[in-house]
C-alpha positions in Angstrom: 25.0 -1.8 35.6 24.9 -2.0 39.3 23.2 -4.9 41.4 19.4 -4.9 42.6 20.7 -4.5 46.3 22.1 -1.1 45.2 18.7 0.1 43.7 16.6 2.7 45.9 12.8 3.0 45.3 12.7 7.2 44.3 9.3 8.3 44.9 7.9 10.5 42.2 7.5 13.9 44.1 11.4 13.7 44.5 11.9 13.8 41.0 12.0 16.9 38.5 9.0 18.1 37.0 9.2 16.8 33.6 10.1 13.1 35.2 13.4 13.0 32.9 16.4 11.8 35.1 19.8 12.6 34.0 18.8 15.8 31.9 21.0 18.8 31.4 19.6 22.2 32.0 19.9 23.2 28.2 17.6 19.9 27.5 15.3 20.0 30.4 14.4 23.8 28.6 13.6 22.2 25.5 11.6 19.3 26.3 9.5 21.7 28.2 8.7 23.1 24.6 7.4 19.6 23.5 4.0 17.8 23.2 2.9 16.0 26.7 1.0 13.0 25.7 -1.3 12.0 28.1 -4.1 8.9 28.1 -6.7 8.2 30.6 -8.8 4.9 31.5 -7.9 3.5 28.4 -9.9 0.0 27.7 -9.7 -1.9 24.5 -11.8 -4.7 23.7 -12.1 -7.0 20.7 -14.7 -9.6 19.1 -13.0 -12.8 18.4 -14.2 -16.0 17.2 -14.1 -19.4 18.9 -14.6 -23.0 18.3 -15.2 -25.1 14.8 -17.9 -24.4 12.3 -21.5 -25.1 14.0 -20.0 -24.4 17.7 -18.0 -21.1 16.8 -19.2 -18.3 18.4 -18.0 -14.6 18.9 -16.5 -13.8 22.3 -14.8 -10.3 23.5 -11.2 -10.2 24.4 -9.5 -7.5 26.9 -6.5 -6.4 25.3 -6.1 -3.4 27.6 -7.6 -2.6 31.0 -7.9 0.4 32.5 -3.9 1.9 31.3 -3.2 5.4 32.3 0.1 7.3 31.7 1.8 10.4 30.6 4.5 10.8 27.9 6.5 13.5 27.4 9.4 14.9 25.2 12.1 12.3 25.5 11.9 8.4 24.7 9.1 7.1 25.7 9.3 2.9 25.8 6.5 0.2 25.9 8.0 -3.2 26.9 6.6 -6.1 27.6 5.8 -9.9 26.4 4.3 -10.8 23.1 0.5 -10.3 23.2 0.8 -7.9 26.2 -0.9 -5.2 24.0 2.6 -3.1 23.4 1.6 -2.6 19.8 -2.1 -2.1 20.4 -1.4 1.0 22.9 0.7 2.7 20.5 -1.3 2.1 17.6 -4.4 3.7 20.0 -2.1 6.4 21.2 -1.1 7.3 17.8 -5.1 7.0 16.4 -4.6 4.2 13.9 -6.8 1.4 15.8 -10.3 0.8 14.9 -12.3 3.1 17.3 -14.6 0.1 17.7 -14.4 -1.3 21.4 -11.8 1.5 22.6 -12.7 3.8 25.3 -10.8 6.5 27.4 -9.3 9.8 26.7 -6.0 10.7 24.7 -4.9 14.5 25.1 -2.5 16.4 23.5 -0.9 19.2 26.4 -4.2 18.7 28.0 -6.4 19.3 24.9 -8.0 16.5 22.9 -6.1 15.1 19.9 -7.1 17.0 16.7 -9.2 15.1 13.9 -6.3 15.4 11.5 -3.8 14.1 14.2 -2.4 11.1 12.3 -1.1 13.8 9.4 0.2 16.1 11.8 1.9 13.8 14.0 4.7 11.2 12.2 4.3 7.1 12.6 6.9 4.5 11.4 5.5 1.3 11.4 7.5 -1.9 11.8 7.7 -3.0 8.1 9.5 -0.4 6.5 7.3 0.7 3.8 9.4 3.0 1.2 9.6 2.7 -2.5 12.6 0.3 -3.3 13.1 1.5 -6.8 13.3 5.3 -6.0 16.1 7.0 -4.0 16.5 8.0 -0.5 16.2 11.5 -1.6 13.3 10.8 -4.1 11.2 9.1 -1.4 11.5 12.2 1.3 10.9 14.4 -1.9 7.8 13.1 -2.4 7.0 13.2 1.1 7.8 16.4 1.1 5.6 17.2 -1.8 2.7 15.9 -0.3 2.7 16.8 3.1 4.4 20.3 3.1 1.9 23.3 2.0 1.7 24.0 -0.9 2.6 27.6 -0.4 5.9 26.6 0.7 8.5 27.4 -1.8 10.4 24.5 -3.8 13.9 25.6 -2.5 12.2 25.6 1.2 11.0 22.2 0.6 14.5 20.9 -0.7 16.1 22.8 1.9 13.9 20.8 4.3 15.1 17.4 2.5 18.7 18.2 3.5 18.0 19.0 6.5 16.2 15.6 7.1 19.0 14.0 5.1 21.8 15.5 7.5 20.4 15.1 10.8 19.7 11.1 9.9 23.2 10.5 8.6 21.9 9.6 4.9 24.4 11.6 2.9 26.4 9.0 1.5 23.5 7.3 0.1 21.4 10.1 -0.3 21.1 9.1 -4.2 21.3 5.8 -3.9 18.2 3.1 -4.5 16.7 2.0 -1.4 16.5 -1.3 -2.7 14.2 -4.3 -3.5 14.4 -8.0 -4.0 15.6 -7.5 -7.1 17.8 -4.4 -7.0 20.7 -3.9 -4.3 20.2 -0.9 -2.0 21.1 0.6 1.1 21.7 -1.2 4.4 19.3 -2.4 6.6 19.5 0.8 9.1 19.7 2.9 6.4 16.3 1.9 5.1 15.0 2.1 8.7 16.1 5.7 8.6 14.8 6.4 5.5 11.4 5.5 7.1 12.0 7.3 10.0 13.0 11.0 7.6 9.7 10.4 5.3 8.0 10.9 8.9 10.3 13.7 10.2 9.5 15.9 7.0 6.9 17.8 8.8 9.1 18.2 11.7 6.4 16.4 13.6 6.2 16.9 17.9 5.4 13.8 18.2 6.8 10.5 16.4 5.5 7.1 17.0 7.5 4.2 16.0 6.4 0.2 15.8 9.1 -1.8 17.2 12.2 0.1 15.3 14.7 -2.2 15.8 13.1 -5.4 14.6 15.1 -7.2 11.9 18.1 -5.3 12.9 21.8 -6.3 13.9 22.2 -5.3 17.3 25.1 -2.6 16.2 22.5 -1.1 13.8 19.6 -1.2 16.3 21.7 0.4 18.7 22.5 3.4 16.5 19.3 3.8 15.3 18.3 4.5 18.9 21.0 6.7 19.3 19.5 8.8 16.4 16.1 8.6 18.5 18.0 10.2 21.5 19.3 13.0 19.6 16.1 13.8 18.0 14.4 13.3 21.5 16.6 16.2 22.7 15.3 18.5 20.7 11.9 18.7 22.0 10.5 16.0 20.1 8.5 13.3 22.2 9.2 9.6 20.9 7.0 6.9 21.4 7.7 3.3 20.6 7.2 -0.2 21.2 10.4 -2.4 21.5 11.0 -6.0 22.0 14.4 -7.0 24.1 16.4 -4.5 23.9 19.9 -4.7 25.0 21.5 -2.7 28.1 23.2 0.1 25.5 19.6 0.5 24.2 17.7 0.3 27.7 20.1 3.0 29.3 18.6 5.4 26.5 14.9 5.2 27.7 13.5 8.0 29.3 10.2 6.8 30.3 9.2 3.1 30.7 5.9 1.4 30.3 5.8 -2.3 31.1 2.5 -4.0 30.0 1.3 -7.3 30.5 -2.1 -9.1 29.4 -3.4 -5.6 29.0 -2.5 -4.1 32.3 0.3 -1.6 33.4 3.1 -3.4 35.7 4.7 0.0 35.5 4.9 3.5 34.3 7.6 6.0 35.2 11.3 6.7 34.7 13.0 3.8 33.1 16.2 4.4 35.3 14.0 3.9 38.2 12.1 0.7 37.2 14.9 -1.9 38.8 14.1 0.3 42.2 10.6 -0.1 41.8 10.7 -3.9 41.3 13.2 -3.8 44.2 10.7 -2.9 46.5 8.1 -5.7 45.1 10.6 -7.8 45.9 12.5 -9.0 42.6 16.1 -7.9 42.3 18.2 -7.5 39.2 21.2 -9.9 39.8 24.8 -7.8 38.4 25.5 -7.8 34.8 21.8 -8.7 33.7 20.1 -6.9 31.1 17.0 -4.9 32.8 14.7 -5.3 30.0 15.3 -8.6 30.3 15.0 -8.9 33.9 11.7 -7.2 33.7 10.2 -9.9 31.1 11.4 -12.5 33.7 9.7 -11.6 36.1 6.2 -10.6 34.7 6.6 -14.1 32.7 7.2 -15.6 35.9 10.7 -17.1 35.1 12.7 -15.2 37.3 14.8 -16.9 40.5 16.0 -13.4 41.3 13.6 -12.9 44.5 15.3 -10.7 47.2 15.7 -13.6 49.7 14.9 -11.1 52.9 11.5 -11.0 51.1 10.8 -14.9 50.4 10.3 -15.5 54.3 7.5 -12.7 54.6 6.0 -13.8 51.4 5.9 -17.3 52.7 4.4 -16.3 56.3 1.8 -13.8 54.6 0.8 -16.5 52.6 -0.4 -18.7 55.5 -2.8 -15.9 56.7 -4.1 -15.2 53.1 -7.6 -16.2 51.5 -7.1 -19.0 49.1 -8.5 -16.8 46.4 -5.7 -14.3 46.9 -2.7 -16.7 47.5 -3.8 -18.4 44.4 -3.8 -15.3 42.5 -1.8 -14.9 39.2 1.7 -13.3 39.4 0.4 -10.7 36.6 -2.3 -9.6 39.0 -0.2 -9.3 42.0 2.4 -6.8 40.1 -0.6 -4.8 38.8 -2.2 -4.5 42.2 1.2 -3.6 43.6 1.7 -1.1 40.9 -2.1 0.5 41.5 -1.0 1.0 45.3 2.4 2.3 44.3 3.7 6.0 44.7 4.3 6.1 41.0 0.7 5.3 40.1 -0.9 8.1 42.8 1.4 10.5 41.7 0.2 9.9 38.0 -3.2 9.8 38.9 -2.7 13.5 40.5 -1.1 14.8 37.2 -3.7 12.9 35.1 -6.1 14.6 37.0 -5.3 18.1 36.4 -4.4 17.3 32.4 -8.5 16.1 32.2 -9.7 19.2 34.2 -7.8 21.5 31.8 -9.0 19.6 28.9 -12.8 20.4 29.6 -11.7 24.0 29.3 -9.7 23.9 25.8 -11.9 21.2 24.1 -13.4 24.0 21.8 -9.5 23.6 19.8 -9.8 20.7 18.7 -10.6 20.7 14.5 -13.3 19.3 13.0 -12.0 17.7 9.7 -8.5 16.5 8.1 -7.2 18.9 5.9 -4.9 18.0 3.1 -1.4 20.0 2.6 -1.9 19.7 -1.1 -4.9 19.6 -3.8 -6.2 16.4 -5.6 -4.4 17.7 -9.0 -1.0 18.2 -6.9 -1.5 14.6 -5.3 -2.4 13.0 -8.6 0.7 14.3 -10.2 2.9 13.0 -7.3 1.3 9.5 -7.3 1.5 9.1 -11.0 5.0 10.6 -11.2 6.3 8.0 -8.7 4.2 5.1 -10.3 6.1 6.1 -13.5 9.5 5.8 -11.7 8.8 2.6 -10.3 8.1 0.8 -13.6 11.1 2.1 -15.1 13.0 1.2 -11.8 11.4 -2.3 -12.5 12.6 -3.6 -15.7 10.7 -6.9 -14.9 7.6 -5.4 -15.0 7.8 -2.4 -17.6 10.9 -3.8 -20.1 10.2 -7.4 -19.8 6.4 -7.2 -20.4 7.6 -5.2 -23.7 10.3 -7.5 -24.9 7.9 -10.7 -24.1 5.0 -9.1 -26.0 7.4 -8.5 -29.1 8.5 -11.9 -28.8 5.0 -13.2 -28.6 3.9 -11.3 -31.5 6.6 -12.7 -33.7 5.8 -16.4 -33.1 2.1 -15.8 -33.6 3.3 -14.2 -36.7 5.3 -17.2 -38.0 2.4 -19.6 -37.2 0.0 -18.1 -38.7 2.0 -16.4 -41.7 0.4 -14.9 -44.6 -3.3 -15.9 -43.9 -5.0 -17.5 -47.2 -8.1 -16.9 -48.6 -10.0 -20.3 -48.8 -11.5 -22.5 -46.1 -8.1 -23.2 -44.3 -7.9 -19.0 -44.0 -11.2 -18.9 -42.1 -10.3 -21.4 -39.5 -6.8 -20.0 -39.3 -8.4 -16.6 -38.7 -10.8 -17.4 -36.3 -7.8 -19.0 -34.3 -5.6 -16.6 -34.4 -8.4 -13.9 -33.0 -9.3 -16.1 -30.7 -6.0 -16.6 -29.4 -5.3 -12.9 -29.5 -8.5 -12.2 -26.9 -7.5 -14.9 -24.8 -4.1 -13.4 -24.7 -5.3 -9.7 -23.8 -6.7 -11.3 -20.7 -4.2 -13.2 -19.2 -1.8 -10.7 -20.1 -3.9 -7.9 -18.2 -3.5 -10.4 -15.0 -0.2 -8.6 -14.2 -2.7 -5.8 -12.9 -3.8 -7.9 -9.6 -0.4 -6.7 -8.4 -1.2 -3.1 -9.1 -2.9 -2.8 -5.3 -2.1 -6.0 -4.0 1.9 -5.2 -3.6 1.5 -1.7 -2.6 -1.1 -2.3 0.1 0.9 -1.7 3.3 2.2 1.5 1.6 -0.8 2.4 0.8 -2.6 2.5 3.9 0.2 4.1 5.7 0.6 6.4 3.2 -3.1 7.2 3.3 -3.7 7.4 6.9 -0.5 9.6 7.2 -2.1 12.3 5.0 -0.1 12.0 1.8 -2.9 11.6 -0.3 -6.5 11.0 -0.8 -7.9 7.7 -2.1 -9.0 9.2 -5.5 -5.9 10.6 -5.9 -4.1 7.4 -5.5 -6.8 5.8 -7.2 -6.7 8.0 -10.2 -2.4 8.3 -10.2 -2.3 4.7 -10.5 -4.7 4.5 -13.4 -2.8 7.1 -15.2 0.8 5.8 -14.7 0.4 2.4 -14.6 -2.8 0.7 -16.0 -3.0 3.3 -19.2 0.3 2.9 -19.9 0.8 -0.7 -19.3 -2.1 -1.7 -21.2 -1.9 0.6 -24.4 2.0 0.3 -25.2 1.5 -3.6 -25.2 -1.4 -3.6 -27.4 -0.1 -1.2 -30.1 3.3 -3.3 -30.4 1.6 -6.4 -30.4 -0.9 -5.4 -33.3 1.9 -3.7 -35.4 3.8 -7.0 -34.6 1.3 -9.3 -36.2 -1.1 -7.7 -38.5 1.2 -7.5 -41.9 2.8 -10.8 -40.9 -0.7 -12.5 -40.7 -2.2 -10.4 -43.8 -5.1 -9.5 -42.3 -7.6 -6.9 -44.0 -5.3 -4.6 -45.8 -7.2 -1.6 -44.8 -6.3 1.5 -42.6 -9.4 1.7 -40.5 -9.6 -2.1 -40.0 -5.7 -1.6 -38.5 -6.7 1.0 -36.0 -10.1 -0.6 -35.1 -8.0 -4.0 -34.3 -6.0 -1.9 -32.1 -8.6 0.0 -30.5 -10.5 -3.4 -30.2 -7.0 -5.1 -28.1 -6.8 -1.9 -25.9 -10.3 -1.9 -24.7 -10.1 -5.6 -24.1 -7.0 -5.2 -21.6 -8.4 -1.9 -20.2 -11.8 -4.5 -19.4 -9.7 -7.2 -18.5 -7.3 -5.0 -16.1 -9.9 -3.1 -14.6 -11.7 -6.8 -13.7 -8.4 -7.5 -12.2 -8.0 -4.1 -10.0 -11.9 -4.9 -8.8 -11.2 -8.4 -7.8 -7.8 -7.8 -6.2 -8.2 -4.6 -4.2 -8.1 -5.1 -0.7 -6.5 -8.4 -1.2 -3.6 -9.2 1.0 -2.3 -12.0 -1.1 -1.4 -12.0 -4.9 -1.7 -15.9 -5.1 -5.6 -15.6 -4.1 -6.5 -12.9 -6.4 -4.5 -14.7 -9.0 -6.4 -17.9 -8.7 -10.0 -16.1 -8.8 -8.4 -14.0 -11.9 -7.7 -17.1 -13.5 -10.5 -19.2 -12.9 -12.7 -16.5 -14.0 -11.3 -15.7 -17.6 -11.2 -19.6 -18.4 -14.6 -19.7 -17.6 -15.4 -16.6 -19.8 -13.5 -18.5 -22.4 -15.9 -20.9 -22.9 -18.5 -18.6 -23.9 -16.4 -16.3 -26.0 -17.8 -18.0 -29.3 -15.1 -20.4 -30.6 -15.3 -23.3 -28.3 -18.9 -23.3 -28.8 -21.6 -21.8 -30.9 -23.3 -19.4 -28.5 -26.8 -20.5 -30.4 -26.7 -23.9 -29.4 -26.7 -23.1 -25.6 -29.9 -23.8 -23.5 -31.6 -20.4 -22.5 -31.1 -21.2 -18.9 -26.8 -20.5 -19.7 -27.0 -18.6 -22.4 -27.4 -15.5 -20.2 -23.3 -16.3 -18.9 -22.4 -15.0 -22.7 -23.4 -11.3 -21.4 -20.7 -11.6 -19.1 -17.6 -12.9 -20.8 -15.1 -10.2 -21.6 -13.1 -12.0 -24.4 -16.8 -12.7 -26.2 -17.0 -8.8 -26.8 -13.8 -8.5 -28.1 -13.7 -11.9 -30.1 -16.8 -10.6 -32.0 -15.8 -7.1 -32.6 -12.1 -8.8 -34.5 -14.4 -11.3 -36.4 -16.8 -8.2 -37.6 -13.9 -6.2 -38.2 -11.7 -9.0 -40.3 -14.6 -10.9 -41.6 -17.0 -8.2 -43.2 -16.6 -8.4 -46.9 -13.7 -10.6 -47.2 -14.4 -14.2 -49.9 -12.7 -17.3 -49.5 -13.7 -18.8 -52.7 -10.9 -18.8 -55.2 -12.1 -17.6 -59.1 -15.7 -17.1 -57.8 -17.0 -13.8 -59.8 -19.2 -12.0 -56.9 -21.0 -9.9 -59.5 -22.8 -13.5 -61.2 -25.1 -16.0 -59.7 -22.1 -18.4 -59.6 -22.4 -20.9 -56.8 -19.5 -22.2 -54.7 -18.2 -25.7 -53.7 -17.7 -24.6 -49.7 -20.1 -24.3 -47.2 -19.1 -20.7 -46.4 -17.8 -18.3 -49.2 -17.9 -14.9 -47.8 -16.6 -13.4 -44.4 -20.4 -12.3 -44.4 -21.9 -15.7 -44.0 -19.4 -16.8 -41.7 -20.6 -14.1 -39.2 -24.0 -14.7 -40.1 -23.4 -18.6 -38.9 -22.0 -16.7 -35.7 -25.0 -15.1 -35.1 -23.2 -11.6 -35.8 -24.5 -8.4 -36.5 -23.1 -7.3 -40.0 -24.7 -3.6 -39.6 -22.0 -1.3 -37.9 -23.8 -1.1 -34.7 -22.8 -4.7 -34.7 -18.9 -3.7 -34.4 -19.6 -1.1 -32.0 -21.6 -2.2 -29.7 -18.9 -4.4 -28.4 -16.8 -1.7 -27.7 -19.7 -0.1 -25.8 -20.2 -2.8 -23.4 -16.8 -3.1 -23.1 -16.2 0.6 -21.9 -19.2 -0.3 -19.8 -17.6 -3.2 -17.9 -14.1 -0.7 -17.3 -16.4 1.9 -15.9 -18.4 -0.9 -13.7 -15.3 -2.7 -12.4 -13.2 0.7 -11.7 -15.8 1.9 -9.5 -15.8 -1.4 -7.5 -12.1 -1.3 -7.2 -12.3 2.1 -5.9 -15.0 1.6 -3.5 -13.3 -1.3 -2.5 -10.2 1.0 -1.8 -12.1 3.7 -0.2 -14.0 1.4 2.6 -11.0 -0.7 3.0 -9.9 -0.9 6.9 -7.8 1.6 7.3 -6.7 0.5 11.1 -5.2 -2.2 12.4 
């Protein structure tokens, strides 16, 4: 690296037309075919809460202040200290920031961004949100199936997938699982390249990346940036934020945007940034990393001040007004940039692009167009969810094993229920346990939307699928399957061990009741958990709700004895409807008095001799409607809770 004293300030007028130094003629020809992104007077304000309790008030905080610039084909880096606004600028350029509080214009080749810009561009978020239980190829197949046109044939999509795999150097791990916390998978660099590959499937001309080197070692980070550099030479405009890149990475940058406190410190060719700062009065000492040097200067921590400017600055401060003398360093650097040749040249180019925009405004699309149909999206979402279940033995096979083991334990405890008073108590107890178990075992549905929240938001905003497609796809593969199979296994395990009513219709009614309860409880879990970011909070809410519902199920307290102003709560209890249905199904027609001739008027020495008497004492209707009305109410609950869950997903904040 050359020292700061060797740097020369080069005006923009002396650079090539594309502003990309050190490019070959072939590279420059490729760049000219790419997309040029320009941003004009970008201002962004957010409302934040300050103070405590009664003294809390809402104030506006400026995140970006009059930010202008041009991003051409090549590597365009956004650099700055923490909280400087680099991630906010990246999200605004990618159309992924909440438009409230945002002003300014972003143009593509001098025209407004189309409404479906998020679908036709690529965006790689900081956290790699790929399905870890799937292989690299399967993740790419999912992206290709949903983002490429349905008119494209399967072999053409496979060719595109193979091309991306070769381009990213993933051929050796193409059929390896990406990996989860339970499954060993590919390396961090290969995982990052898989995330990039998911976006390259559509061959976007503009690719955004939010800190692509985060969590990677220096060697892997360098390999990822070399990959992006090769891609940029193919004509792609690659825009990314980055934190403290090493020099071997910095020298790959074509364009550099320096931000601090929401203001531009520099915007132009990366290799001319040292010369620019030298003209300001800061020189980078030999062997220092330019990226670290820029951050040091912005933060006021640098001692590398040009000696011949120190005297000038001291003399100038004596004649300056006190207000200017006390101006923060960031304000001074921002003001110097506004008065620089870089800024003036950029303003001229932006003015021309903005003038062209007025003539091209009619080319913008008016609506987002998905590449595939609703049914096709449901098919692939459910297919991926099913593969995820099979790849997660803790969630699928583990749940079935636990269900089977629990069924055997309950069968051993309540084995061969007798037709005597003890049999009444044991039947009531085991049926209550079954309803309670169905509720609490359904709490695993809480994770269905919470764990995949980031994945859902990213894929939805990138145009993979509609909210409705994702919702129904998850219901078909996960909720429907994982609540039905355990209910069937549980009933088949315990029914004959317990010696319940030996009638075929009673057996299938019990299966249907347990399944309906499981669906109702799971739907409630989804309604509570949808939109939540933490599983623990959703689980706490579910546990509290079910414990409260247990009080009104009909065993712990006789529902007819509850005071009127509280008795209405029983109608909100999921276990109550399941418990009543199971009791109606089991007790109706049973006799618990040994030797009693039901055709005579013989009396019984026990308080309750028949199942009918027991049901009457519990306030349960003996008619067929007394059984089926519980299933109708549970079905209504399922519809209501699923509607709430869907609406919460639909109106979930999709912006950062």
